[in-house]
N, C-alpha and C positions, 0 to 999 in steps of 0.2 A: 444531351451530353452523357457520355458513358460514365458509369459508376464503378469505382473500385471498392469492393466490399470486403476484401480479406487480404491478409499478408502471407506471403510465402517466404520462408526463411531461405537464406543463401544456399544451404546444402541441398534444398529441394527444388531450386529454380531450374527449369528446363529451358535452355537457351533457344531451342527451336520454337518456343512459344512467346519469346520476348519480341515485342513490336515497337517499343520506344524506351526512352530513358528519362528519369526525373532526377535532376541535380538539386538537392535540398539541404539547407542548413539544419543545425541541430533542432531548433524550435519546430520547423516544418516537418521534421521526421518524428515528431511526437504529438501528432494531431489525431483527432477523431474524424472531423469533417472539414474539408477544405477544397475549394476549386483550384485546379492546377492546370498549367500548360506544360506538357512534356517538351523535352529538348527538340524533338522532331516535329513539334506542332500539334500533337494530339491533345485535345481538350478533354479533361476528365474531372470527375468529382470524387474525392476521397470520402467515403461514407462508411466508416467502420462502426461496429457496435460500441467499442470503447476506445479511448485514446491509447494508442499502441506505439511503443518505441520501435522504429524501423531502422535497421542497421544498414551500413554500407554493403551493397551486394544483395540485399533482400529485394523482393519485388512485391508489387501490389497486383492483385488479380482482378481483371475486369469482369463484368457480368457475362461477357461472351466467351470467357475462358482464356483470353490472351493475357499476357503479363507485361507489366511496365517495370523495368529494372530501376532500382533506386541507388543513387550515388551520393556520398556525403560531399557537400560543397565546401570549399575552403572558406574560412571565416576568421575574423580577428580574435586571436587568443593570446593569453599571457603564458609564456614558457618559463617555468620556475626551475631553477637549478640551485644546488647547494654544494659547499665544499666537502661535505661528508654525508654518508647515508643517514646518520642519526638526525642531523639537522633537517634533511629532506623529509624524514618520517615525522618529525615534530610539526613541520608546516603542513604536512598532509593531514595530521590530526586536527589542526586548527581549521583547515579548509572543510573537513568533514563535519566539524562542530557547527559550521555555518550552513550545512545542508545544501551546498552548491555543487552542481555537477563537476566532476573532475576526471580527466583522462590521465592514467598513471602508466609511465613507461619505466624502463630499468634505471634511467638516470635523470628523468625530468617529470614534472607534473604540468598538465595543461588545463587552464581554466578560462572561462569567458573573460574578455577584457573588461574589468570593472575597477574603478579607481579606489573604492573602499577596500576591496580585497587586495589590491596592489599595495596599499599602505600597510595592511596587516602583514603581508609577505615581506615587505621591506623591513618592518619592525622585527621580524624573525631572523634577519641577517641573511636572507637568500637573494640570489641574483635573479633578475627578471629581464625578459626580452619580449617585445611584441612581435608576433609571427602570424602569418596567414597559412592555415592548414585545415584539413577536415577535422571536425571535432567529434570524437567517439568516446564519450565518458563511460565510466564503469556503470553497469546496471546494479540495482539493489541486490543484496544478498538473498532476498526472499522473492525476487522477481523470477518466478519459475516459468519462463517463457518456453513455448513449445518449438521444436525444430521446424515444424511446418504448421503455420496458423491458417491453413487453407480451409477453414471451416467457419463461415459467416455466422452460423447459429450458435457456435460455441462461445461461452462466456469467458473471455480471456481476462476479464476484470478480476475474477476470483483468484488469478495467479499473478496478475500484474498490479493494476492500481489498487485492487482490494488487498493485495499482499501488504501494502503499507498500513492497512487498517486491521488486519487479522493476524497474519503470520509474524509481523514484527513484534507483536505482543505475546504471541504463542502461549506457552504454558502459564505465563504470568496472568494473562487475561482470563484463562480458564480457571485458574486458582482463585483469582479475584472474584469471578462470577460465582464460584461455589461458596466463597466466604460471604458474599452478599446474600446468597440464597439462604445459607445457614443462619446468618444474622437475622434475616427477615423471618425465618421460621421460629427462631428463639423469641423474637419480639412478639410475634402473633401468639405464641404459646403463653408467654407471660401475660399478655393482655387478656387472653381467655381465662387464665387462672385468677387474675385480679377481678375480672367481671363476675366470675362465679362466686368468689368470696364475698364481693360486695352485695350480691343478691341474697346470700345467706344471712348476712348481717342485717339487711333491710327488713327481712320478714320476722326477725327476732327469734327464730328457732334454729338457725344454723343449718337448715336443710339446703342441700345442694340442688340448685335449679339448672345447673349446666347440662349440656347434651353430650358431653364427652366423658370418657372413662376417667380422665384426669380429675374432673370435678368430683366424681364419686369417691375417688381415692383420697382426695383432699379432705372430704367430710369424714371419712373413716379415720384418717390420721389424727383428727381433732376430737375423736371420741364420739362421733355422731353416727357411727355404724348402727344400723337397725332402727334408727329414729324415723318415725313416719309423720307425715304431715297431711292433715285432712283438708283437702281443697273443697 
């Protein structure tokens, strides 16, 4: 079975290299590894390094260099409309708060047909209609996908899936990490100080047994500067 090991974005697809077509729903366009039969009968194994969002008009590249074009298959969706833009924006916020994929157009929002979400939408006073159409939801704001992913060895996870783990937190994660590091340093410093002080008290002479400059300064501040201890 032929393996498809990379994705070529729509803008970079060369039609003269296309040998077949795959018609896939939203779920199957977001896989890493999947056995597929193309529309023309070609059997292939999608075998990517990372799960990758494949859009309508993109292609997967076979090991022999040929391309298989990907088309978005019609599927059951809820079409959401509202009497005014404000109400539609409000329901869009509630949909986003549930982290469900959504396709947004100028006058409607499309989501996968789900009865729980349908109840929520109805509660917001919006009109709904069940439709069959290709589903092409918005990509994440931090999903920095390349125009051409025709590089099997390139780690797209650092921009795609990993983006949900690193870029979404961005400066906050960095600042949080620094704060933890600073807290850890302060904690260790305090422990070293306490340990040095305890040793001084234990020997009865106030001599600093610490190995750090901080310990010697501590002894000096308490009037022990110049005190010697005969071991």
